[in-house]
Kinemage of the C-alpha trace (Angstrom):
@kinemage 1
@onewidth
@group {chain A} dominant
@subgroup {mainchain}
@vectorlist {calphas} color= white
{ca met a 1} P 84.636 154.600 115.346
{ca thr a 2} L 87.559 153.006 113.570
{ca asp a 3} L 87.239 149.788 111.590
{ca val a 4} L 90.167 147.988 113.239
{ca ala a 5} L 92.222 148.689 116.341
{ca val a 6} L 95.652 147.037 116.558
{ca ile a 7} L 97.326 146.648 119.930
{ca gly a 8} L 101.110 146.740 119.700
{ca ala a 9} L 103.278 148.411 117.048
{ca gly a 10} L 105.833 145.668 116.609
{ca ile a 11} L 106.419 144.284 113.154
{ca ala a 12} L 103.390 141.955 113.324
{ca gly a 13} L 101.034 144.707 114.444
{ca met a 14} L 102.275 147.353 112.040
{ca ala a 15} L 102.374 144.983 109.070
{ca thr a 16} L 98.784 143.898 109.748
{ca ala a 17} L 97.572 147.462 110.183
{ca ala a 18} L 99.323 148.605 106.995
{ca arg a 19} L 97.761 145.780 104.990
{ca leu a 20} L 94.293 146.679 106.229
{ca gln a 21} L 94.790 150.398 105.667
{ca ala a 22} L 95.942 149.686 102.116
{ca gln a 23} L 92.764 147.650 101.555
{ca gly a 24} L 90.518 150.529 102.614
{ca leu a 25} L 89.804 149.809 106.272
{ca ser a 26} L 90.569 152.535 108.789
{ca thr a 27} L 93.095 151.461 111.414
{ca ile a 28} L 94.443 152.779 114.681
{ca val a 29} L 97.527 151.272 116.316
{ca phe a 30} L 98.181 151.652 120.035
{ca glu a 31} L 101.760 151.333 121.275
{ca ala a 32} L 102.740 151.656 124.944
{ca his a 33} L 106.344 152.462 124.056
{ca gly a 34} L 107.402 155.865 122.755
{ca gln a 35} L 108.137 154.459 119.284
{ca pro a 36} L 107.183 151.486 117.087
{ca gly a 37} L 109.221 148.327 116.665
{ca gly a 38} L 108.728 146.137 119.729
{ca cys a 39} L 111.362 143.382 119.655
{ca ala a 40} L 112.357 144.596 116.197
{ca gly a 41} L 112.837 148.092 117.577
{ca phe a 42} L 115.721 150.454 118.286
{ca tyr a 43} L 117.040 153.145 120.567
{ca arg a 44} L 119.374 156.110 120.102
{ca arg a 45} L 122.407 157.060 122.124
{ca lys a 46} L 125.090 159.686 121.406
{ca gly a 47} L 124.442 159.688 117.669
{ca phe a 48} L 124.341 155.882 117.400
{ca ser a 49} L 121.238 153.863 116.534
{ca phe a 50} L 121.047 150.395 118.062
{ca asp a 51} L 118.732 147.525 117.170
{ca val a 52} L 117.255 146.093 120.369
{ca gly a 53} L 116.271 142.704 118.929
{ca ala a 54} L 116.071 141.754 115.279
{ca thr a 55} L 118.934 143.280 113.313
{ca thr a 56} L 117.957 142.010 109.853
{ca leu a 57} L 114.868 141.757 107.691
{ca val a 58} L 114.261 138.369 106.063
{ca asp a 59} L 112.930 137.638 102.560
{ca phe a 60} L 112.277 141.268 101.633
{ca glu a 61} L 113.159 140.923 97.973
{ca pro a 62} L 110.445 140.779 95.269
{ca gly a 63} L 108.510 137.538 95.593
{ca gly a 64} L 109.496 137.018 99.218
{ca val a 65} L 107.281 137.199 102.285
{ca gly a 66} L 108.549 140.678 103.159
{ca gly a 67} L 108.625 141.703 99.502
{ca glu a 68} L 104.945 140.775 99.167
{ca leu a 69} L 104.138 143.057 102.127
{ca leu a 70} L 105.908 146.039 100.588
{ca glu a 71} L 104.208 145.439 97.248
{ca his a 72} L 100.804 145.016 98.900
{ca ile a 73} L 100.987 148.344 100.736
{ca gly a 74} L 102.679 150.173 97.865
{ca thr a 75} L 105.945 151.189 99.482
{ca pro a 76} L 109.403 151.062 97.842
{ca thr a 77} L 111.949 148.381 98.612
{ca val a 78} L 114.066 148.861 101.729
{ca asp a 79} L 117.402 150.598 101.233
{ca gly a 80} L 120.230 148.818 103.002
{ca glu a 81} L 122.916 146.159 103.047
{ca ala a 82} L 121.950 142.839 101.468
{ca leu a 83} L 124.064 140.381 103.394
{ca pro a 84} L 126.027 137.878 101.266
{ca gly a 85} L 125.905 135.607 104.315
{ca tyr a 86} L 127.788 135.531 107.581
{ca val a 87} L 130.585 133.633 109.294
{ca ala a 88} L 130.267 130.847 111.865
{ca trp a 89} L 133.243 130.637 114.218
{ca leu a 90} L 133.271 127.111 115.652
{ca pro a 91} L 135.790 125.992 118.316
{ca asp a 92} L 138.010 124.270 115.765
{ca arg a 93} L 137.117 125.820 112.404
{ca ile a 94} L 135.604 128.812 110.632
{ca val a 95} L 132.695 128.214 108.255
{ca thr a 96} L 131.384 130.832 105.848
{ca leu a 97} L 127.625 130.598 105.553
{ca his a 98} L 127.166 131.931 102.045
{ca arg a 99} L 123.791 133.082 100.848
{ca ala a 100} L 124.496 131.732 97.347
{ca ser a 101} L 123.409 128.093 97.307
{ca leu a 102} L 126.293 126.744 95.218
{ca ala a 103} L 128.920 128.493 97.329
{ca trp a 104} L 127.264 127.216 100.507
{ca ala a 105} L 127.088 123.641 99.182
{ca ser a 106} L 130.797 123.741 98.388
{ca glu a 107} L 131.712 125.271 101.754
{ca arg a 108} L 129.773 122.795 103.874
{ca gln a 109} L 131.267 119.823 102.024
{ca lys a 110} L 134.739 121.219 102.528
{ca met a 111} L 134.337 122.237 106.174
{ca leu a 112} L 131.684 119.859 107.547
{ca gly a 113} L 132.120 116.613 105.614
{ca asn a 114} L 131.271 115.162 102.226
{ca thr a 115} L 130.468 111.542 103.051
{ca pro a 116} L 127.352 109.990 101.483
{ca ala a 117} L 125.585 110.480 104.817
{ca his a 118} L 126.452 114.199 104.900
{ca leu a 119} L 125.335 114.707 101.316
{ca ala a 120} L 122.044 112.863 101.892
{ca phe a 121} L 121.375 114.826 105.083
{ca trp a 122} L 121.894 118.193 103.392
{ca glu a 123} L 119.828 117.068 100.403
{ca leu a 124} L 116.906 116.421 102.764
{ca leu a 125} L 117.279 119.794 104.485
{ca asp a 126} L 117.584 121.653 101.184
{ca arg a 127} L 114.493 119.934 99.806
{ca leu a 128} L 112.381 120.637 102.888
{ca ala a 129} L 113.560 124.243 103.020
{ca gln a 130} L 112.758 124.873 99.367
{ca ile a 131} L 109.288 123.325 99.639
{ca phe a 132} L 108.281 125.031 102.858
{ca trp a 133} L 109.781 128.424 102.045
{ca gln a 134} L 107.617 128.390 98.944
{ca ala a 135} L 104.610 127.240 100.960
{ca ser a 136} L 105.181 130.187 103.295
{ca arg a 137} L 105.316 132.598 100.375
{ca asn a 138} L 102.132 130.995 99.032
{ca gly a 139} L 100.327 131.820 102.280
{ca val a 140} L 100.061 128.494 104.089
{ca lys a 141} L 98.089 128.758 107.349
{ca leu a 142} L 98.447 126.738 110.534
{ca pro a 143} L 97.016 125.329 112.673
{ca val a 144} L 94.490 123.738 110.338
{ca gln a 145} L 91.108 124.416 111.942
{ca asn a 146} L 88.681 123.622 109.135
{ca leu a 147} L 88.364 122.283 105.605
{ca his a 148} L 89.185 125.691 104.120
{ca asp a 149} L 92.515 125.756 105.996
{ca leu a 150} L 93.297 122.235 104.795
{ca leu a 151} L 92.631 123.071 101.154
{ca arg a 152} L 94.625 126.270 101.491
{ca gly a 153} L 97.539 124.284 102.876
{ca ile a 154} L 97.405 121.761 100.030
{ca arg a 155} L 97.416 124.555 97.465
{ca ala a 156} L 100.286 126.369 99.190
{ca leu a 157} L 102.365 123.229 99.568
{ca gly a 158} L 101.507 121.834 96.151
{ca pro a 159} L 99.837 118.421 95.764
{ca glu a 160} L 103.130 116.942 94.569
{ca his a 161} L 104.721 117.759 97.931
{ca ile a 162} L 101.987 116.512 100.264
{ca leu a 163} L 104.065 113.542 101.404
{ca gln a 164} L 106.732 115.924 102.720
{ca ala a 165} L 104.270 116.975 105.410
{ca arg a 166} L 105.141 113.738 107.242
{ca tyr a 167} L 108.318 115.452 108.389
{ca met a 168} L 106.194 117.710 110.605
{ca tyr a 169} L 106.484 114.894 113.146
{ca trp a 170} L 110.293 114.732 113.010
{ca thr a 171} L 112.778 116.654 115.116
{ca met a 172} L 116.227 117.664 113.910
{ca asn a 173} L 117.553 114.929 116.180
{ca asp a 174} L 115.488 112.370 114.253
{ca ala a 175} L 117.030 113.512 110.969
{ca leu a 176} L 120.583 113.432 112.293
{ca arg a 177} L 120.100 109.956 113.711
{ca ala a 178} L 118.560 108.753 110.449
{ca phe a 179} L 121.902 109.528 108.776
{ca asn a 180} L 124.083 108.486 111.763
{ca leu a 181} L 125.352 112.050 112.190
{ca arg a 182} L 124.173 112.852 115.729
{ca asp a 183} L 127.714 112.541 117.132
{ca asp a 184} L 129.346 114.749 114.484
{ca leu a 185} L 130.423 117.600 116.786
{ca pro a 186} L 131.165 120.341 114.202
{ca leu a 187} L 127.971 119.652 112.266
{ca val a 188} L 125.814 119.455 115.388
{ca gly a 189} L 127.517 122.519 116.880
{ca leu a 190} L 126.798 124.632 113.822
{ca leu a 191} L 123.217 123.405 113.498
{ca ser a 192} L 122.633 123.983 117.210
{ca met a 193} L 123.631 127.639 116.920
{ca leu a 194} L 121.527 128.244 113.821
{ca ile a 195} L 118.522 126.488 115.309
{ca glu a 196} L 118.689 128.269 118.655
{ca asp a 197} L 118.944 131.601 116.861
{ca thr a 198} L 115.849 130.958 114.742
{ca val a 199} L 113.730 128.292 116.496
{ca his a 200} L 114.946 128.922 120.058
{ca asn a 201} L 115.297 125.274 120.889
{ca thr a 202} L 117.802 122.439 120.948
{ca ile a 203} L 118.676 119.855 118.328
{ca asp a 204} L 116.702 117.269 120.287
{ca gln a 205} L 113.503 119.337 120.536
{ca ala a 206} L 113.365 121.549 117.426
{ca pro a 207} L 110.837 120.465 114.762
{ca leu a 208} L 112.725 119.427 111.639
{ca ile a 209} L 110.782 121.603 109.178
{ca asn a 210} L 111.042 124.716 111.351
{ca ala a 211} L 114.733 124.025 111.865
{ca ala a 212} L 115.325 123.530 108.132
{ca leu a 213} L 113.720 126.910 107.458
{ca gly a 214} L 115.813 128.546 110.160
{ca ile a 215} L 119.059 126.985 108.983
{ca thr a 216} L 118.479 128.261 105.431
{ca ile a 217} L 117.173 131.683 106.407
{ca arg a 218} L 120.092 133.547 104.833
{ca gly a 219} L 119.235 131.878 101.505
{ca ala a 220} L 115.914 133.688 101.617
{ca gly a 221} L 117.848 136.938 101.865
{ca leu a 222} L 118.958 138.926 104.918
{ca leu a 223} L 118.832 142.700 104.730
{ca arg a 224} L 120.047 145.246 107.246
{ca ala a 225} L 118.278 148.504 106.531
{ca arg a 226} L 120.297 151.689 106.302
{ca gly a 227} L 120.077 153.116 109.793
{ca gly a 228} L 119.184 149.689 111.157
{ca met a 229} L 115.645 149.126 112.400
{ca arg a 230} L 115.317 152.844 113.063
{ca gly a 231} L 115.778 153.515 109.346
{ca phe a 232} L 113.227 150.853 108.472
{ca trp a 233} L 110.620 152.148 110.925
{ca gln a 234} L 111.021 155.768 109.872
{ca lys a 235} L 110.071 154.882 106.308
{ca phe a 236} L 107.391 152.349 107.244
{ca thr a 237} L 105.509 154.555 109.704
{ca glu a 238} L 105.728 157.531 107.359
{ca his a 239} L 104.070 155.450 104.646
{ca phe a 240} L 101.468 154.067 107.056
{ca arg a 241} L 100.446 157.542 108.148
{ca ala a 242} L 100.424 158.792 104.553
{ca met a 243} L 97.844 156.066 103.804
{ca gly a 244} L 95.670 157.469 106.592
{ca gly a 245} L 96.708 155.095 109.356
{ca asp a 246} L 96.669 156.371 112.937
{ca leu a 247} L 99.651 155.373 115.123
{ca arg a 248} L 99.399 156.346 118.803
{ca val a 249} L 102.723 155.845 120.599
{ca gly a 250} L 103.026 156.205 124.355
{ca cys a 251} L 99.414 155.036 124.566
{ca lys a 252} L 99.205 151.865 126.652
{ca val a 253} L 96.050 149.782 126.386
{ca glu a 254} L 94.709 148.838 129.805
{ca his a 255} L 91.533 146.897 128.999
{ca ile a 256} L 89.478 145.645 126.057
{ca asp a 257} L 85.912 144.386 126.079
{ca gly a 258} L 82.800 144.444 123.929
{ca gln a 259} L 81.860 142.519 120.826
{ca lys a 260} L 82.318 142.615 117.084
{ca gly a 261} L 81.201 145.972 115.768
{ca asp a 262} L 81.477 147.553 119.215
{ca phe a 263} L 84.777 146.817 120.930
{ca arg a 264} L 85.927 149.266 123.582
{ca ile a 265} L 89.648 149.861 124.060
{ca lys a 266} L 90.513 151.617 127.316
{ca thr a 267} L 93.837 153.456 127.269
{ca arg a 268} L 95.583 156.022 129.399
{ca arg a 269} L 94.400 158.622 126.906
{ca gly a 270} L 90.754 157.709 126.875
{ca thr a 271} L 88.535 154.945 125.580
{ca phe a 272} L 88.215 154.176 121.885
{ca gln a 273} L 85.726 152.199 119.818
{ca ala a 274} L 86.531 149.769 117.007
{ca gly a 275} L 84.648 147.274 114.876
{ca gln a 276} L 87.400 144.651 115.184
{ca val a 277} L 90.517 144.299 117.333
{ca ile a 278} L 93.879 142.652 116.663
{ca ser a 279} L 96.194 142.032 119.598
{ca ala a 280} L 99.802 141.883 118.460
{ca leu a 281} L 101.040 141.497 122.022
{ca pro a 282} L 102.444 138.306 123.550
{ca ala a 283} L 99.634 135.866 124.316
{ca ala a 284} L 100.035 136.372 128.071
{ca ser a 285} L 99.596 140.135 127.655
{ca ser a 286} L 96.554 139.639 125.421
{ca ala a 287} L 94.917 137.495 128.099
{ca lys a 288} L 95.668 140.150 130.711
{ca ile a 289} L 94.175 143.147 128.900
{ca ala a 290} L 91.213 141.270 127.356
{ca pro a 291} L 90.270 138.688 129.997
{ca ser a 292} L 86.636 138.347 128.978
{ca leu a 293} L 87.571 137.887 125.313
{ca cys a 294} L 90.497 135.490 125.255
{ca ala a 295} L 91.855 134.578 128.698
{ca lys a 296} L 89.913 131.338 129.034
{ca arg a 297} L 90.877 130.066 125.596
{ca leu a 298} L 94.513 131.075 125.956
{ca gln a 299} L 94.983 129.646 129.442
{ca pro a 300} L 95.799 126.060 128.322
{ca tyr a 301} L 98.415 127.409 125.901
{ca leu a 302} L 99.915 129.701 128.531
{ca glu a 303} L 100.165 126.879 131.049
{ca arg a 304} L 101.690 124.588 128.431
{ca asp a 305} L 104.288 127.141 127.338
{ca ala a 306} L 105.138 128.611 130.743
{ca his a 307} L 108.514 126.859 130.771
{ca ser a 308} L 109.195 127.335 127.058
{ca met a 309} L 110.112 131.004 127.178
{ca gly a 310} L 113.569 132.516 126.952
{ca gly a 311} L 115.369 135.809 127.143
{ca ala a 312} L 118.426 137.509 125.755
{ca val a 313} L 121.394 139.581 126.821
{ca val a 314} L 122.645 142.179 124.345
{ca val a 315} L 125.741 144.374 124.499
{ca phe a 316} L 125.434 147.619 122.544
{ca leu a 317} L 128.691 149.199 121.453
{ca gly a 318} L 129.461 152.405 119.619
{ca val a 319} L 133.096 152.083 118.549
{ca pro a 320} L 135.691 153.651 116.252
{ca glu a 321} L 135.527 152.070 112.819
{ca ala a 322} L 139.098 150.785 113.096
{ca gln a 323} L 137.938 148.256 115.690
{ca val a 324} L 135.717 146.381 113.213
{ca glu a 325} L 137.738 146.676 110.027
{ca gly a 326} L 139.443 143.749 108.369
{ca gln a 327} L 136.412 141.453 108.061
{ca leu a 328} L 134.596 140.974 104.763
{ca phe a 329} L 131.321 140.113 106.521
{ca thr a 330} L 129.519 142.329 109.014
{ca his a 331} L 127.626 139.512 110.788
{ca his a 332} L 129.140 136.613 112.717
{ca gln a 333} L 127.979 133.719 114.871
{ca leu a 334} L 130.313 132.184 117.445
{ca leu a 335} L 130.433 128.975 119.473
{ca gln a 336} L 133.006 128.708 122.231
{ca glu a 337} L 132.769 125.071 123.394
{ca tyr a 338} L 131.033 122.071 121.804
{ca gly a 339} L 130.267 120.291 125.069
{ca lys a 340} L 128.612 123.142 126.979
{ca pro a 341} L 124.968 124.254 126.825
{ca leu a 342} L 124.209 127.116 124.467
{ca gly a 343} L 123.395 130.598 125.682
{ca asp a 344} L 124.901 132.948 128.259
{ca gly a 345} L 127.906 133.642 126.070
{ca asn a 346} L 128.858 130.127 124.973
{ca asn a 347} L 127.347 131.105 121.657
{ca met a 348} L 126.429 134.526 120.375
{ca phe a 349} L 125.631 136.633 117.342
{ca ile a 350} L 127.477 139.793 116.303
{ca ser a 351} L 125.853 142.386 114.057
{ca val a 352} L 127.882 145.372 112.832
{ca ser a 353} L 126.538 148.324 110.867
{ca ala a 354} L 127.704 148.605 107.276
{ca pro a 355} L 130.626 150.840 106.297
{ca gly a 356} L 129.364 154.262 105.335
{ca asp a 357} L 126.018 153.846 107.110
{ca ile a 358} L 126.050 157.207 108.853
{ca ala a 359} L 122.380 156.782 109.752
{ca ser a 360} L 123.507 154.057 112.197
{ca ala a 361} L 126.677 155.716 113.513
{ca pro a 362} L 128.570 158.983 113.121
{ca ala a 363} L 131.196 159.102 110.368
{ca gly a 364} L 134.255 157.140 111.433
{ca phe a 365} L 132.299 154.950 113.855
{ca arg a 366} L 130.154 151.815 113.732
{ca thr a 367} L 127.417 150.263 115.848
{ca val a 368} L 127.908 146.751 117.186
{ca met a 369} L 125.245 144.507 118.756
{ca ile a 370} L 126.390 141.300 120.501
{ca ser a 371} L 123.589 139.010 121.651
{ca thr a 372} L 123.201 135.684 123.405
{ca his a 373} L 120.191 133.754 124.644
{ca ser a 374} L 119.686 133.462 128.363
{ca ala a 375} L 117.338 131.571 130.674
{ca leu a 376} L 114.817 133.847 132.391
{ca glu a 377} L 114.977 132.188 135.796
{ca gln a 378} L 118.525 133.267 136.593
{ca trp a 379} L 117.527 136.932 136.231
{ca glu a 380} L 114.607 136.746 138.623
{ca ser a 381} L 114.527 137.395 142.386
{ca leu a 382} L 117.948 139.046 142.386
{ca thr a 383} L 119.069 141.858 144.639
{ca leu a 384} L 120.281 144.976 142.837
{ca his a 385} L 123.885 144.040 143.635
{ca glu a 386} L 123.415 140.473 142.349
{ca tyr a 387} L 121.746 141.764 139.193
{ca gln a 388} L 124.538 144.211 138.420
{ca asp a 389} L 127.190 141.524 139.009
{ca leu a 390} L 125.466 139.030 136.691
{ca lys a 391} L 124.886 141.686 134.046
{ca arg a 392} L 128.529 142.775 134.121
{ca ser a 393} L 129.810 139.196 134.083
{ca val a 394} L 127.791 138.125 131.030
{ca ala a 395} L 128.623 141.338 129.157
{ca glu a 396} L 132.355 140.954 129.780
{ca arg a 397} L 132.166 137.350 128.596
{ca leu a 398} L 130.450 138.417 125.381
{ca val a 399} L 132.877 141.203 124.544
{ca ser a 400} L 135.892 139.052 125.403
{ca phe a 401} L 134.718 136.227 123.162
{ca ala a 402} L 133.803 138.646 120.349
{ca arg a 403} L 137.472 139.646 120.231
{ca arg a 404} L 138.134 136.388 118.411
{ca val a 405} L 136.649 138.218 115.420
{ca tyr a 406} L 137.548 141.808 116.306
{ca pro a 407} L 140.640 141.798 118.603
{ca glu a 408} L 140.308 145.424 119.733
{ca leu a 409} L 136.530 145.499 120.092
{ca gly a 410} L 135.170 147.580 122.960
{ca gln a 411} L 138.315 149.548 123.678
{ca gln a 412} L 137.542 153.258 124.077
{ca ala a 413} L 133.904 152.631 123.209
{ca val a 414} L 131.785 155.765 122.907
{ca val a 415} L 128.757 153.708 123.980
{ca tyr a 416} L 128.869 150.547 126.100
{ca glu a 417} L 125.444 149.473 127.357
{ca val a 418} L 123.857 146.139 128.228
{ca gly a 419} L 120.299 144.885 127.862
{ca thr a 420} L 118.986 141.929 129.883
{ca pro a 421} L 115.593 140.223 130.289
{ca leu a 422} L 114.770 142.861 132.912
{ca thr a 423} L 115.487 145.535 130.304
{ca tyr a 424} L 113.025 143.920 127.879
{ca gln a 425} L 110.490 143.592 130.673
{ca arg a 426} L 110.766 147.279 131.560
{ca phe a 427} L 111.119 148.945 128.164
{ca asn a 428} L 109.405 146.464 125.819
{ca leu a 429} L 106.790 145.284 128.325
{ca arg a 430} L 107.543 141.645 127.545
{ca pro a 431} L 106.204 139.336 130.293
{ca arg a 432} L 109.191 138.265 132.433
{ca gly a 433} L 111.390 139.821 129.731
{ca ala a 434} L 110.818 136.895 127.366
{ca val a 435} L 111.624 137.605 123.726
{ca gly a 436} L 111.208 135.834 120.418
{ca gly a 437} L 108.151 133.750 121.189
{ca ile a 438} L 108.244 130.237 122.605
{ca his a 439} L 110.918 127.577 122.224
{ca gln a 440} L 109.407 125.712 119.287
{ca ala a 441} L 108.871 121.970 119.713
{ca leu a 442} L 106.575 119.329 118.246
{ca his a 443} L 104.023 119.842 121.021
{ca asn a 444} L 103.643 123.618 120.674
{ca ala a 445} L 104.474 124.534 117.060
{ca asn a 446} L 102.690 124.284 113.704
{ca gln a 447} L 99.464 122.317 114.210
{ca his a 448} L 99.764 122.884 117.972
{ca ala a 449} L 100.566 126.609 117.786
{ca ile a 450} L 98.322 129.319 119.195
{ca pro a 451} L 95.864 130.167 116.390
{ca his a 452} L 95.151 133.673 115.154
{ca asn a 453} L 91.424 133.186 115.679
{ca ser a 454} L 90.732 133.901 119.352
{ca gly a 455} L 87.339 132.229 119.273
{ca val a 456} L 85.576 135.588 119.708
{ca ala a 457} L 84.194 137.108 116.514
{ca gly a 458} L 86.221 140.142 115.476
{ca phe a 459} L 89.016 139.650 118.024
{ca trp a 460} L 92.285 138.343 116.536
{ca leu a 461} L 95.794 137.439 117.672
{ca val a 462} L 99.049 137.940 115.783
{ca gly a 463} L 102.734 138.085 116.680
{ca asp a 464} L 105.611 135.913 117.774
{ca thr a 465} L 103.652 133.805 120.272
{ca thr a 466} L 101.161 132.720 117.591
{ca trp a 467} L 101.900 130.678 114.473
{ca pro a 468} L 104.373 130.695 112.791
{ca gly a 469} L 106.362 132.141 115.685
{ca leu a 470} L 109.479 134.224 116.030
{ca gly a 471} L 111.329 136.475 113.639
{ca thr a 472} L 110.430 139.248 111.228
{ca val a 473} L 109.469 136.881 108.413
{ca ala a 474} L 107.167 134.845 110.676
{ca cys a 475} L 105.417 137.936 112.005
{ca ile a 476} L 104.885 139.260 108.484
{ca leu a 477} L 103.460 135.944 107.342
{ca gly a 478} L 101.088 136.037 110.310
{ca ser a 479} L 100.054 139.574 109.381
{ca arg a 480} L 99.002 138.403 105.926
{ca ile a 481} L 96.821 135.622 107.301
{ca val a 482} L 95.155 137.805 109.922
{ca ala a 483} L 94.552 140.698 107.520
{ca glu a 484} L 92.791 138.346 105.099
{ca gln a 485} L 90.536 137.057 107.870
{ca val a 486} L 89.749 140.543 109.169
{ca ile a 487} L 88.755 141.744 105.696
{ca his a 488} L 86.614 138.655 105.105
{ca ser a 489} L 84.943 139.133 108.486
{ca ala a 490} L 84.252 142.799 107.780
{ca arg a 491} L 82.714 142.027 104.391
{ca thr a 492} L 80.498 139.200 105.618
{ca gln a 493} L 79.177 141.361 108.457
{ca his a 494} L 78.741 144.441 106.241
{ca leu a 495} L 81.296 146.348 108.293
{ca phe a 496} L 83.625 147.096 105.384
{ca val a 497} L 83.375 150.698 104.188
{ca pro a 498} L 86.429 151.746 102.139
{ca ser a 499} L 88.394 154.493 103.849
{ca phe a 500} L 88.234 156.732 100.777
{ca ala a 501} L 84.502 156.963 101.443
{ca lys a 502} L 85.402 158.463 104.817
{ca gly a 503} L 87.829 160.983 103.478
{ca gly a 504} L 90.857 158.693 103.445
{ca arg a 505} L 91.650 159.061 107.112
{ca ser a 506} L 91.253 156.852 110.156
{ca his a 507} L 88.195 157.955 112.108
{ca ala a 508} L 88.989 156.569 115.542
{ca arg a 509} L 86.822 158.354 118.073
{ca ala a 510} L 87.570 158.701 121.747
{ca tyr a 511} L 84.734 159.095 124.195
{ca ser a 512} L 84.722 159.774 127.905
{ca his a 513} L 83.502 157.402 130.553
């Protein structure tokens, strides 16, 4: 029997498993796909390596959320391109989103306005971002479910910043209106793009604190690993296995039942036993494979969030390097029209592999990922002909618009492939093809988020549909919280036997029916 079974080898699942393995618990990770990564995964084609979702790692420097993970499990820092920022291409101007705070302050005053209202607005966002980034790094936990959580939150936030918690009840729209800036089209257009990319919601619905963190995410440090997510996962899984962790890819979990100390995980390759279980799958998938353990408790959340899910369309290009030369930055965000809804090509993100990164593309070539958000409903109930037409139309729109940055992009491409919500549903097993967790709003985020504690002793939830939500940094923060609770639970129930006492290897045991 293994100490802990983790379902899903995305970044939340693998980070949690690695933390536990480093602490002496034996872990086994089950992944239905043929490789780890989930929505921070990759695929290979003709010598190119493409990121299928997340293209950057956030806050992976020493002292950051990702940096703390690497230090905790004893693995070296990630080799790659530390982004100095990226470029926002608005309909009527180009704004450089510098990572360096002073350069960014100067740029936004120059390009977005320097009135007293603008300065006061940015001062509020900067203050909230600084306070709550630090609270995240200090291990704040939400939702608050008991006195211990409350005290932990006060310590993480700092008693001197308690009053800032009142902004948890503000949206970004509230902040803009407070400074009479809601009708400032360039400012609102830029914020809308940044918020949709990180919070997956609109100006009117996005919680202010979550939005402030998303808007300042590059200040926390964006890193594209050498070789993209494939390069990151090669190193991470190698280290996990060297610690004694057991990663089973191509091993889909079909059913989980039992109780703490004796959970049974039924897979296509047999049934396994574990003392505790962590589901790092979307909440809907967790409810499906463990109905007796969590379906009833999750049902109100699933009903609430049924219309708060979204998808993405991604164009994957392998192109000659000459097509992406001439730009100082390798990452760009574009908005075509201020007055149109976001998504489906009106806004998009471009990620290009770094020069000289031959782990991502053959010498003389580069990988390009162009992504846009897309509503799930329009991809459902289509005939094959209708699906292919919609897929081609959105892809052509994306590539055409991306030529504002790279005029020759896509010509004579070695690889030209398109991913849609149906692609994520088929290959990533995401329900309906939804990616990135829920659209965060006041009614479903933070104190109202799905908790990591399922309500069943020894059965835990982690990942982008639980708090704090989407993105690599959020999933890693969730992994820290869940790992702490799993270790505490194991110790209090006398289930914690250091792995070195077992020979340093995971002792998962399969048994027949």
